[in-house]
All heavy atoms as an XYZ file, in Angstrom:
802
protein
N      -5.366      2.901     -3.515
C      -5.979      1.662     -3.937
C      -5.804      0.608     -2.844
O      -4.828      0.622     -2.110
C      -5.342      1.189     -5.238
C      -5.900     -0.096     -5.731
S      -5.372     -0.400     -7.425
C      -6.440     -1.744     -7.812
N      -6.743     -0.296     -2.766
C      -6.655     -1.453     -1.879
C      -6.603     -2.691     -2.769
O      -7.406     -2.824     -3.695
C      -7.859     -1.504     -0.922
C      -7.846     -0.268     -0.033
C      -7.837     -2.778     -0.088
C      -9.054     -0.111      0.840
N      -5.636     -3.566     -2.510
C      -5.448     -4.743     -3.349
C      -5.756     -6.015     -2.571
O      -5.912     -5.997     -1.351
C      -4.009     -4.796     -3.896
O      -3.094     -4.830     -2.794
C      -3.714     -3.594     -4.776
N      -5.809     -7.123     -3.309
C      -6.151     -8.429     -2.746
C      -5.094     -9.434     -3.179
O      -4.746     -9.498     -4.362
C      -7.529     -8.895     -3.278
C      -7.913    -10.246     -2.739
C      -8.601     -7.872     -2.966
N      -4.574    -10.214     -2.230
C      -3.621    -11.267     -2.593
C      -4.387    -12.420     -3.248
O      -5.612    -12.537     -3.132
C      -2.882    -11.777     -1.350
O      -3.754    -12.542     -0.542
N      -3.652    -13.278     -3.938
C      -4.282    -14.455     -4.559
C      -4.954    -15.337     -3.504
O      -6.037    -15.869     -3.725
C      -3.246    -15.265     -5.344
C      -2.859    -14.656     -6.665
C      -3.994    -14.612     -7.683
O      -4.900    -15.481     -7.644
O      -3.973    -13.700     -8.521
N      -4.294    -15.495     -2.360
C      -4.851    -16.321     -1.287
C      -6.158    -15.722     -0.741
O      -7.131    -16.429     -0.501
C      -3.815    -16.491     -0.171
C      -3.940    -17.803      0.545
O      -4.550    -18.745      0.055
N      -3.359    -17.873      1.716
N      -6.188    -14.397     -0.553
C      -7.411    -13.732     -0.083
C      -8.517    -13.852     -1.124
O      -9.682    -14.078     -0.775
C      -7.125    -12.276      0.230
N      -8.163    -13.723     -2.383
C      -9.149    -13.869     -3.454
C      -9.796    -15.240     -3.403
O     -11.016    -15.375     -3.424
C      -8.481    -13.662     -4.820
C      -9.367    -14.009     -5.988
C      -8.598    -14.022     -7.295
C      -9.451    -14.589     -8.408
N      -8.731    -14.626     -9.684
N      -8.983    -16.278     -3.302
C      -9.479    -17.646     -3.281
C     -10.438    -17.869     -2.098
O     -11.512    -18.435     -2.246
C      -8.289    -18.605     -3.232
C      -8.615    -20.055     -3.397
C      -7.392    -20.964     -3.568
N      -6.222    -20.626     -2.749
C      -5.143    -19.967     -3.190
N      -5.075    -19.568     -4.440
N      -4.134    -19.723     -2.388
N     -10.048    -17.385     -0.919
C     -10.877    -17.594      0.265
C     -12.156    -16.743      0.237
O     -13.212    -17.207      0.653
C     -10.069    -17.336      1.528
C      -9.203    -18.498      1.884
N      -8.064    -18.806      1.185
C      -9.320    -19.440      2.834
C      -7.513    -19.890      1.695
N      -8.257    -20.289      2.701
N     -12.058    -15.516     -0.267
C     -13.242    -14.662     -0.362
C     -14.264    -15.265     -1.322
O     -15.452    -15.352     -1.000
C     -12.854    -13.259     -0.815
N     -13.798    -15.707     -2.487
C     -14.711    -16.327     -3.444
C     -15.335    -17.594     -2.874
O     -16.523    -17.854     -3.079
C     -13.990    -16.634     -4.757
C     -13.604    -15.423     -5.601
C     -12.790    -15.860     -6.819
C     -14.836    -14.636     -6.025
N     -14.533    -18.366     -2.126
C     -15.064    -19.570     -1.490
C     -16.140    -19.246     -0.475
O     -17.192    -19.905     -0.437
N     -15.936    -18.239      0.339
C     -16.940    -17.851      1.333
C     -18.215    -17.336      0.674
O     -19.324    -17.687      1.093
C     -16.375    -16.782      2.268
C     -15.352    -17.259      3.293
C     -14.703    -16.065      3.986
C     -16.005    -18.174      4.309
N     -18.064    -16.504     -0.337
C     -19.235    -15.967     -1.028
C     -20.040    -17.091     -1.650
O     -21.267    -17.124     -1.549
C     -18.808    -14.917     -2.085
C     -18.278    -13.669     -1.376
C     -19.956    -14.575     -3.021
C     -17.586    -12.670     -2.294
N     -19.371    -18.057     -2.259
C     -20.048    -19.180     -2.895
C     -20.670    -20.117     -1.870
O     -21.838    -20.496     -1.987
C     -19.060    -19.970     -3.781
O     -18.528    -19.085     -4.757
C     -19.736    -21.143     -4.460
N     -19.913    -20.495     -0.845
C     -20.392    -21.454      0.156
C     -21.539    -20.923      0.996
O     -22.351    -21.686      1.500
C     -19.252    -21.894      1.076
C     -18.238    -22.750      0.350
O     -18.524    -23.338     -0.686
N     -17.029    -22.796      0.875
N     -21.618    -19.620      1.168
C     -22.687    -19.021      1.975
C     -23.902    -18.658      1.123
O     -24.843    -18.057      1.631
C     -22.166    -17.769      2.692
C     -21.055    -18.045      3.679
C     -21.495    -18.929      4.833
O     -22.628    -18.762      5.317
O     -20.704    -19.796      5.232
N     -23.870    -19.022     -0.157
C     -24.961    -18.680     -1.073
C     -25.296    -17.194     -0.995
O     -26.465    -16.805     -0.891
C     -26.204    -19.535     -0.807
C     -25.959    -20.997     -1.094
O     -25.304    -21.330     -2.075
N     -26.466    -21.869     -0.240
N     -24.275    -16.367     -1.008
C     -24.448    -14.918     -0.914
C     -25.191    -14.395     -2.135
O     -25.071    -14.939     -3.231
C     -23.091    -14.233     -0.809
O     -22.424    -14.662      0.361
N     -25.941    -13.317     -1.956
C     -26.668    -12.736     -3.092
C     -25.715    -12.277     -4.188
O     -24.558    -11.945     -3.921
C     -27.394    -11.538     -2.497
C     -27.251    -11.620     -1.028
C     -26.154    -12.580     -0.725
N     -26.225    -12.233     -5.399
C     -25.428    -11.733     -6.514
C     -25.000    -10.301     -6.218
O     -25.751     -9.521     -5.650
C     -26.257    -11.777     -7.800
C     -25.442    -11.463     -9.032
C     -26.224    -11.687    -10.306
O     -27.068    -12.594    -10.348
O     -25.972    -10.927    -11.260
N     -23.775     -9.970     -6.565
C     -23.266     -8.623     -6.334
C     -22.605     -8.443     -4.973
O     -22.229     -7.335     -4.608
N     -22.448     -9.538     -4.220
C     -21.791     -9.447     -2.913
C     -20.330     -9.065     -3.098
O     -19.651     -9.570     -3.983
C     -21.893    -10.782     -2.160
O     -23.284    -11.062     -1.912
C     -21.155    -10.747     -0.830
N     -19.861     -8.149     -2.267
C     -18.483     -7.689     -2.322
C     -17.940     -7.568     -0.898
O     -18.664     -7.747      0.076
C     -18.386     -6.345     -3.062
C     -19.198     -5.255     -2.426
C     -18.669     -4.455     -1.419
C     -20.511     -5.047     -2.808
C     -19.419     -3.455     -0.827
C     -21.277     -4.045     -2.220
C     -20.721     -3.257     -1.224
N     -16.655     -7.251     -0.792
C     -16.009     -7.079      0.512
C     -16.027     -5.598      0.879
O     -15.660     -4.751      0.076
C     -14.558     -7.584      0.485
C     -14.516     -9.091      0.253
C     -13.829     -7.226      1.784
C     -13.123     -9.647      0.061
N     -16.456     -5.308      2.101
C     -16.392     -3.952      2.645
C     -15.348     -3.948      3.757
O     -15.394     -4.767      4.659
C     -17.742     -3.517      3.204
C     -17.676     -2.140      3.877
C     -19.038     -1.643      4.271
N     -19.896     -1.413      3.121
C     -19.810     -0.379      2.285
N     -18.869      0.535      2.477
N     -20.645     -0.256      1.284
N     -14.383     -3.030      3.656
C     -13.367     -2.883      4.689
C     -13.477     -1.483      5.279
O     -13.993     -0.557      4.644
C     -11.938     -3.139      4.153
C     -11.783     -4.573      3.689
C     -11.573     -2.172      3.052
N     -12.984     -1.346      6.501
C     -13.029     -0.047      7.154
C     -12.171     -0.028      8.396
O     -11.497     -1.010      8.734
N     -12.228      1.104      9.081
C     -11.455      1.329     10.292
C     -12.382      1.924     11.341
O     -13.192      2.794     11.037
C     -10.286      2.307     10.001
C      -9.573      2.703     11.267
C      -9.312      1.697      9.015
N     -12.269      1.443     12.573
C     -12.991      1.987     13.725
C     -11.987      2.390     14.785
O     -10.905      1.808     14.868
C     -13.916      0.929     14.344
C     -15.261      0.841     13.667
O     -15.689      1.828     13.039
O     -15.907     -0.218     13.778
N     -12.360      3.333     15.620
C     -11.539      3.665     16.767
C     -11.604      2.527     17.776
O     -12.641      1.885     17.931
N     -10.496      2.221     18.419
C     -10.470      1.163     19.424
C      -9.365      0.163     19.151
O      -8.557      0.330     18.246
N      -9.335     -0.873     19.953
C      -8.273     -1.862     19.838
C      -7.066     -1.432     20.643
O      -6.955     -0.280     21.067
N      -6.147     -2.332     20.859
C      -4.991     -2.014     21.710
C      -4.050     -0.989     21.104
O      -3.290     -0.366     21.813
C      -4.204     -3.262     22.107
S      -4.524     -4.771     21.270
N      -4.084     -0.784     19.794
C      -3.171      0.175     19.166
C      -3.864      1.456     18.713
O      -3.235      2.300     18.101
C      -2.473     -0.478     17.966
O      -1.622     -1.510     18.401
N      -5.149      1.600     18.982
C      -5.851      2.839     18.662
C      -6.907      2.747     17.576
O      -7.948      3.365     17.650
N      -6.655      1.976     16.541
C      -7.603      1.795     15.447
C      -7.750      0.301     15.168
O      -6.774     -0.438     15.237
C      -7.116      2.502     14.179
C      -6.964      4.020     14.272
C      -6.181      4.547     13.075
C      -8.325      4.684     14.352
N      -8.955     -0.134     14.822
C      -9.149     -1.552     14.503
C      -9.758     -1.691     13.114
O     -10.486     -0.821     12.635
C     -10.029     -2.231     15.554
O     -11.289     -1.620     15.627
N      -9.415     -2.790     12.476
C      -9.888     -3.077     11.129
C     -11.289     -3.685     11.173
O     -11.638     -4.405     12.105
C      -8.956     -4.078     10.439
C      -7.563     -3.568     10.203
C      -6.482     -4.080     10.915
C      -7.303     -2.579      9.256
C      -5.191     -3.627     10.688
C      -6.019     -2.123      9.027
C      -4.972     -2.652      9.744
O      -3.696     -2.202      9.519
N     -12.060     -3.412     10.113
C     -13.369     -4.036      9.915
C     -13.365     -4.702      8.548
O     -12.803     -4.174      7.597
C     -14.495     -3.005      9.908
C     -14.697     -2.233     11.151
C     -15.951     -1.362     11.093
C     -16.008     -0.474      9.880
N     -17.174      0.423      9.857
N     -13.999     -5.861      8.458
C     -14.164     -6.549      7.187
C     -15.494     -7.272      7.245
O     -15.787     -7.976      8.213
C     -13.031     -7.554      6.948
C     -13.072     -8.277      5.611
C     -11.660     -8.522      5.105
C     -13.832     -9.575      5.669
N     -16.312     -7.074      6.214
C     -17.598     -7.765      6.130
C     -17.993     -7.890      4.664
O     -17.413     -7.234      3.802
C     -18.672     -7.008      6.920
C     -18.908     -5.592      6.431
C     -19.793     -4.771      7.356
O     -20.170     -5.267      8.430
O     -20.110     -3.630      6.993
N     -18.966     -8.729      4.412
C     -19.513     -8.839      3.064
C     -20.744     -7.954      2.994
O     -21.491     -7.829      3.965
C     -19.848    -10.297      2.735
C     -18.618    -11.154      2.605
C     -18.212    -11.973      3.642
C     -17.857    -11.126      1.448
C     -17.074    -12.749      3.531
C     -16.708    -11.894      1.327
C     -16.324    -12.708      2.373
N     -20.952     -7.322      1.843
C     -22.042     -6.355      1.685
C     -22.568     -6.447      0.263
O     -21.937     -7.057     -0.611
C     -21.498     -4.952      1.980
C     -22.583     -3.940      2.298
O     -23.783     -4.248      2.130
O     -22.235     -2.819      2.717
N     -23.714     -5.800      0.021
C     -24.282     -5.751     -1.326
C     -24.686     -4.342     -1.735
O     -25.186     -4.148     -2.833
C     -25.527     -6.664     -1.429
O     -26.476     -6.247     -0.444
C     -25.167     -8.124     -1.241
N     -24.469     -3.351     -0.841
C     -24.921     -1.996     -1.130
C     -23.725     -1.032     -1.120
O     -23.006     -0.924     -0.135
C     -25.966     -1.532     -0.101
C     -27.182     -2.454     -0.154
C     -26.361     -0.082     -0.338
C     -28.167     -2.244      0.960
N     -23.553     -0.338     -2.239
C     -22.529      0.701     -2.363
C     -23.196      2.035     -2.033
O     -24.269      2.337     -2.545
C     -21.961      0.761     -3.804
C     -21.321     -0.567     -4.209
C     -20.994      1.920     -3.964
C     -20.017     -0.865     -3.538
N     -22.544      2.834     -1.176
C     -23.084      4.154     -0.873
C     -22.377      5.212     -1.714
O     -21.307      4.951     -2.283
C     -22.913      4.507      0.630
O     -21.527      4.725      0.896
C     -23.451      3.402      1.522
N     -22.940      6.399     -1.754
C     -22.353      7.459     -2.584
C     -21.021      7.955     -2.055
O     -20.251      8.576     -2.785
C     -23.329      8.618     -2.739
C     -23.683      9.298     -1.441
C     -24.747     10.370     -1.620
O     -25.715     10.119     -2.349
O     -24.584     11.441     -1.016
N     -20.707      7.678     -0.798
C     -19.426      8.122     -0.234
C     -18.355      7.030     -0.257
O     -17.248      7.254      0.221
C     -19.607      8.618      1.210
O     -20.126      7.557      2.002
C     -20.539      9.817      1.263
N     -18.679      5.860     -0.801
C     -17.711      4.763     -0.869
C     -16.705      4.973     -1.980
O     -17.031      5.514     -3.042
C     -18.413      3.428     -1.128
C     -19.122      2.876      0.084
O     -18.755      3.238      1.219
O     -20.053      2.072     -0.104
N     -15.498      4.520     -1.737
C     -14.504      4.357     -2.797
C     -14.542      2.874     -3.128
O     -14.551      2.035     -2.229
C     -13.127      4.772     -2.321
C     -13.024      6.263     -2.070
C     -11.582      6.702     -2.206
C     -11.479      8.192     -2.198
N     -11.551      8.779     -3.511
N     -14.564      2.532     -4.407
C     -14.694      1.147     -4.842
C     -13.501      0.771     -5.704
O     -13.105      1.522     -6.595
C     -16.016      0.936     -5.628
C     -16.136     -0.498     -6.097
C     -17.216      1.334     -4.763
N     -12.945     -0.399     -5.412
C     -11.800     -0.916     -6.157
C     -12.107     -2.339     -6.581
O     -12.825     -3.060     -5.891
C     -10.547     -0.929     -5.279
C     -10.231      0.407     -4.684
C     -10.660      0.737     -3.419
C      -9.519      1.342     -5.421
C     -10.388      1.979     -2.878
C      -9.245      2.589     -4.888
C      -9.680      2.910     -3.617
N     -11.548     -2.750     -7.703
C     -11.644     -4.142     -8.141
C     -10.216     -4.612     -8.402
O      -9.483     -3.998     -9.178
C     -12.509     -4.293     -9.409
C     -12.516     -5.739     -9.854
C     -13.913     -3.789     -9.167
N      -9.826     -5.675     -7.713
C      -8.500     -6.251     -7.901
C      -8.652     -7.767     -8.000
O      -9.297     -8.382     -7.141
C      -7.571     -5.875     -6.742
C      -6.147     -6.339     -6.972
O      -5.627     -6.155     -8.093
O      -5.545     -6.908     -6.033
N      -8.091     -8.340     -9.030
C      -8.157     -9.785     -9.263
C      -9.606    -10.282     -9.272
O      -9.918    -11.380     -8.843
C      -7.336    -10.542     -8.224
C      -5.853    -10.214     -8.283
C      -5.076    -10.968     -7.227
C      -3.627    -10.609     -7.258
N      -3.323     -9.215     -6.891
N     -10.519     -9.432     -9.741
C     -11.925     -9.807     -9.840
C     -12.707     -9.668     -8.546
O     -13.885     -9.984     -8.505
N     -12.079     -9.170     -7.481
C     -12.747     -8.986     -6.194
C     -13.055     -7.503     -6.015
O     -12.165     -6.661     -6.099
C     -11.866     -9.470     -5.021
C     -11.533    -10.944     -5.163
C     -12.510     -9.170     -3.684
C     -12.718    -11.873     -4.993
N     -14.326     -7.187     -5.777
C     -14.728     -5.805     -5.530
C     -14.590     -5.504     -4.041
O     -15.025     -6.276     -3.197
C     -16.170     -5.576     -5.964
C     -16.613     -4.125     -5.811
C     -18.101     -3.948     -6.055
C     -18.402     -3.965     -7.521
N     -19.825     -3.628     -7.794
N     -13.982     -4.349     -3.747
C     -13.787     -3.901     -2.365
C     -14.325     -2.485     -2.251
O     -13.997     -1.623     -3.074
C     -12.295     -3.897     -1.987
C     -11.706     -5.293     -2.118
C     -12.100     -3.368     -0.573
C     -10.209     -5.322     -1.953
N     -15.135     -2.234     -1.224
C     -15.641     -0.887     -0.950
C     -15.106     -0.435      0.399
O     -14.961     -1.234      1.328
C     -17.161     -0.877     -0.940
N     -14.821      0.863      0.494
C     -14.327      1.444      1.740
C     -14.877      2.864      1.835
O     -14.941      3.572      0.823
C     -12.777      1.410      1.800
C     -12.156      2.175      0.666
C     -12.261      1.908      3.128
N     -15.310      3.266      3.029
C     -15.787      4.633      3.196
C     -14.606      5.594      3.117
O     -13.464      5.219      3.357
C     -16.554      4.792      4.517
C     -15.675      4.577      5.722
O     -15.088      5.556      6.205
O     -15.561      3.412      6.176
N     -14.891      6.847      2.782
C     -13.826      7.838      2.548
C     -12.926      8.043      3.765
O     -11.722      8.179      3.637
C     -14.428      9.173      2.123
C     -14.908      9.194      0.705
C     -15.421     10.574      0.329
C     -15.943     10.576     -1.084
N     -16.461     11.885     -1.468
N     -13.508      8.089      4.953
C     -12.712      8.309      6.160
C     -11.739      7.153      6.394
O     -10.553      7.369      6.647
C     -13.622      8.474      7.375
C     -12.882      8.789      8.653
C     -13.853      8.917      9.803
C     -13.478      7.885     10.835
N     -14.398      7.696     11.895
N     -12.219      5.932      6.273
C     -11.358      4.761      6.468
C     -10.282      4.679      5.400
O      -9.164      4.234      5.665
C     -12.185      3.478      6.455
O     -13.070      3.426      7.551
N     -10.617      5.105      4.190
C      -9.665      5.007      3.089
C      -8.374      5.770      3.384
O      -7.291      5.339      2.996
C     -10.292      5.500      1.783
C      -9.370      5.411      0.616
C      -8.912      4.180      0.168
C      -8.932      6.548     -0.042
C      -8.040      4.084     -0.912
C      -8.065      6.464     -1.116
C      -7.626      5.230     -1.555
N      -8.468      6.875      4.103
C      -7.273      7.651      4.448
C      -6.265      6.804      5.223
O      -5.059      6.995      5.090
C      -7.657      8.878      5.271
C      -8.528      9.902      4.556
C      -8.964     10.993      5.519
C      -7.812     10.483      3.352
N      -6.748      5.860      6.025
C      -5.874      4.987      6.811
C      -5.468      3.722      6.051
O      -4.551      3.023      6.467
C      -6.571      4.564      8.104
C      -6.879      5.713      9.023
C      -8.173      6.201      9.135
C      -5.880      6.318      9.772
C      -8.467      7.262      9.980
C      -6.163      7.381     10.621
C      -7.459      7.842     10.713
O      -7.737      8.892     11.548
N      -6.183      3.417      4.964
C      -5.977      2.142      4.269
C      -5.367      2.263      2.881
O      -5.206      1.256      2.184
C      -7.313      1.393      4.165
C      -7.960      1.012      5.493
C      -9.336      0.397      5.269
C      -7.071      0.059      6.271
N      -4.977      3.473      2.470
C      -4.383      3.655      1.143
C      -3.165      2.732      1.003
O      -2.284      2.719      1.848
C      -3.954      5.122      0.926
C      -5.169      6.031      0.884
C      -3.127      5.265     -0.352
C      -4.835      7.513      0.907
N      -3.157      1.944     -0.064
C      -2.024      1.060     -0.337
C      -2.058     -0.260      0.403
O      -1.134     -1.067      0.290
N      -3.127     -0.527      1.143
C      -3.230     -1.766      1.922
C      -3.530     -2.956      1.022
O      -4.270     -2.849      0.045
C      -4.337     -1.618      2.993
O      -3.931     -0.615      3.917
C      -4.598     -2.909      3.732
N      -2.948     -4.100      1.378
C      -3.273     -5.360      0.709
C      -4.048     -6.230      1.682
O      -3.648     -6.404      2.835
C      -2.018     -6.106      0.266
C      -2.373     -7.431     -0.422
C      -1.163     -8.270     -0.793
O      -0.334     -8.526      0.100
O      -1.072     -8.655     -1.956
N      -5.162     -6.769      1.212
C      -5.922     -7.744      1.987
C      -5.350     -9.116      1.676
O      -5.250     -9.500      0.515
C      -7.403     -7.675      1.608
C      -8.334     -8.604      2.360
C      -8.335     -8.282      3.854
C      -9.741     -8.496      1.805
N      -4.934     -9.832      2.712
C      -4.340    -11.156      2.542
C      -5.116    -12.152      3.386
O      -5.974    -11.770      4.193
C      -2.864    -11.118      2.959
C      -2.072    -12.312      2.453
O      -2.610    -13.140      1.700
O      -0.887    -12.414      2.832
N      -4.839    -13.410      3.198
C      -5.438    -14.471      4.010
C      -4.309    -15.381      4.459
O      -3.500    -15.814      3.643
C      -6.465    -15.272      3.208
C      -7.213    -16.277      4.054
C      -8.409    -15.920      4.650
C      -6.721    -17.553      4.263
C      -9.099    -16.828      5.442
C      -7.399    -18.460      5.051
C      -8.586    -18.091      5.637
O      -9.270    -18.995      6.422
N      -4.239    -15.635      5.761
C      -3.190    -16.495      6.294
C      -3.807    -17.610      7.123
O      -4.894    -17.472      7.675
C      -2.170    -15.711      7.156
C      -1.447    -14.674      6.331
C      -2.838    -15.056      8.343
N      -3.092    -18.692      7.200
C      -3.490    -19.818      8.041
C      -2.257    -20.352      8.727
O      -1.181    -20.378      8.151
N      -2.390    -20.693      9.976
C      -1.228    -21.189     10.698
C      -1.580    -21.557     12.119
O      -2.751    -21.651     12.484
N      -0.562    -21.745     12.925
C      -0.758    -22.154     14.311
C      -1.502    -21.111     15.136
O      -2.186    -21.448     16.100
C       0.587    -22.466     14.960
C       1.360    -23.628     14.354
C       2.727    -23.753     15.011
C       0.579    -24.920     14.510
N      -1.347    -19.848     14.796
C      -2.014    -18.777     15.543
C      -3.419    -18.494     15.041
O      -4.027    -17.518     15.436
C      -1.183    -17.494     15.481
C       0.113    -17.629     16.233
O       0.203    -18.403     17.173
N       1.113    -16.892     15.805
N      -3.926    -19.315     14.149
C      -5.260    -19.120     13.598
C      -5.198    -18.782     12.126
O      -4.136    -18.621     11.552
N      -6.365    -18.696     11.533
C      -6.416    -18.350     10.120
C      -7.475    -17.283      9.910
O      -8.416    -17.157     10.688
C      -6.694    -19.581      9.268
C      -7.982    -20.289      9.597
C      -8.108    -21.539      8.771
C      -9.381    -22.294      9.162
N      -9.568    -23.476      8.353
N      -7.278    -16.514      8.865
C      -8.238    -15.471      8.557
C      -7.635    -14.401      7.682
O      -6.472    -14.454      7.294
N      -8.455    -13.404      7.380
C      -8.021    -12.285      6.568
C      -7.166    -11.353      7.416
O      -7.452    -11.136      8.594
C      -9.233    -11.526      6.021
C     -10.004    -12.301      4.996
C     -11.145    -12.998      5.346
C      -9.579    -12.343      3.681
C     -11.861    -13.719      4.406
C     -10.275    -13.065      2.724
C     -11.419    -13.753      3.088
N      -6.124    -10.810      6.817
C      -5.250     -9.854      7.496
C      -5.025     -8.657      6.568
O      -5.101     -8.779      5.349
C      -3.888    -10.467      7.897
C      -4.056    -11.560      8.936
C      -3.129    -10.987      6.705
N      -4.751     -7.525      7.176
C      -4.485     -6.290      6.456
C      -2.984     -6.029      6.488
O      -2.389     -5.953      7.562
C      -5.208     -5.119      7.125
C      -6.710     -5.199      7.016
C      -7.446     -6.007      7.862
C      -7.379     -4.452      6.066
C      -8.820     -6.075      7.775
C      -8.762     -4.506      5.963
C      -9.483     -5.325      6.820
N      -2.366     -5.901      5.318
C      -0.957     -5.534      5.208
C      -0.966     -4.045      4.871
O      -1.135     -3.653      3.713
C      -0.238     -6.372      4.130
C       1.232     -5.995      4.066
C      -0.415     -7.864      4.405
N      -0.820     -3.230      5.923
C      -1.046     -1.795      5.817
C       0.274     -1.021      5.919
O       0.869     -0.957      6.991
C      -2.005     -1.357      6.926
C      -2.416      0.079      6.826
O      -1.836      0.866      6.100
N      -3.440      0.449      7.586
N       0.712     -0.404      4.824
C       1.970      0.345      4.858
C       1.874      1.634      5.685
O       2.899      2.239      5.998
C       2.236      0.671      3.389
C       0.871      0.717      2.771
C       0.079     -0.335      3.505
N       0.676      2.058      6.043
C       0.479      3.293      6.807
C       0.570      3.077      8.310
O       0.661      4.042      9.063
C      -0.888      3.900      6.483
C      -1.071      4.101      5.002
O      -0.313      4.811      4.376
N      -2.058      3.429      4.434
N       0.537      1.829      8.753
C       0.555      1.529     10.190
C       1.959      1.725     10.747
O       2.915      1.119     10.273
C       0.080      0.104     10.429
N       2.071      2.568     11.762
C       3.373      2.763     12.405
C       3.562      1.794     13.567
O       4.668      1.558     14.016
C       3.519      4.199     12.895
O       2.509      4.501     13.845
N       2.440      1.232     14.048
C       2.502      0.215     15.104
C       1.294     -0.696     14.964
O       0.251     -0.293     14.445
C       2.503      0.872     16.489
O       1.308      1.599     16.695
N       1.461     -1.938     15.388
C       0.352     -2.891     15.382
C       0.355     -3.649     16.687
O       1.389     -3.744     17.376
C       0.468     -3.900     14.216
O       1.697     -4.605     14.345
C       0.397     -3.221     12.868
N      -0.780     -4.228     17.023
C      -0.833     -5.038     18.231
C      -0.361     -6.456     17.874
O      -0.200     -6.803     16.713
C      -2.242     -5.056     18.805
S      -3.449     -5.905     17.765
N      -0.176     -7.277     18.882
C       0.322     -8.635     18.669
C      -0.592     -9.496     17.831
O      -0.133    -10.350     17.079
N      -1.905     -9.281     17.917
C      -2.835    -10.118     17.171
C      -3.046     -9.609     15.737
O      -3.626    -10.297     14.921
C      -4.172    -10.213     17.899
S      -5.063     -8.659     18.017
N      -2.605     -8.388     15.461
C      -2.730     -7.838     14.106
C      -4.099     -7.262     13.786
O      -4.369     -6.910     12.644
N      -4.977     -7.170     14.777
C      -6.326     -6.666     14.507
C      -6.460     -5.169     14.758
O      -7.499     -4.595     14.465
C      -7.338     -7.427     15.359
C      -7.454     -8.877     14.928
C      -8.494     -9.647     15.702
O      -9.310     -9.019     16.407
O      -8.498    -10.870     15.603
N      -5.436     -4.535     15.293
C      -5.484     -3.092     15.465
C      -4.126     -2.488     15.126
O      -3.126     -3.180     15.070
C      -5.933     -2.719     16.883
O      -4.954     -3.035     17.828
N      -4.150     -1.162     14.879
C      -2.930     -0.482     14.450
C      -2.971      0.970     14.874
O      -4.011      1.512     15.239
C      -2.734     -0.607     12.940
C      -3.749      0.168     12.133
C      -3.407      1.383     11.558
C      -5.034     -0.320     11.939
C      -4.324      2.090     10.811
C      -5.964      0.383     11.192
C      -5.607      1.594     10.618
N      -1.831      1.618     14.801
C      -1.707      3.050     15.055
C      -0.986      3.695     13.893
O      -0.268      3.031     13.154
N      -1.215      4.983     13.702
C      -0.539      5.718     12.623
C       0.266      6.874     13.191
O       0.059      7.313     14.277
C      -1.525      6.249     11.559
C      -2.075      5.111     10.746
C      -2.641      7.050     12.183
């Protein structure tokens, strides 16, 4: 399962509302090869679920992830942080054995 923190929920709902997103908009997360640690995270808003997606709903937020990416993201929490180093969504991934300094890529 992939979960969402209260802070991420608040910011995701704000973005969906402020951007006048179509009804049924949800968060799509995934993993791509690349980044300084080997794998990089993807996050975008989407409206189409495919037959190979795994879909989760946590705190009223729908999240879709493709099957391949899900293997790397099992148990991950999507959070939102703000601070001196910038603000944005972050992945708290228990499967990552290493991460880069910026937190946008990881290794297993």
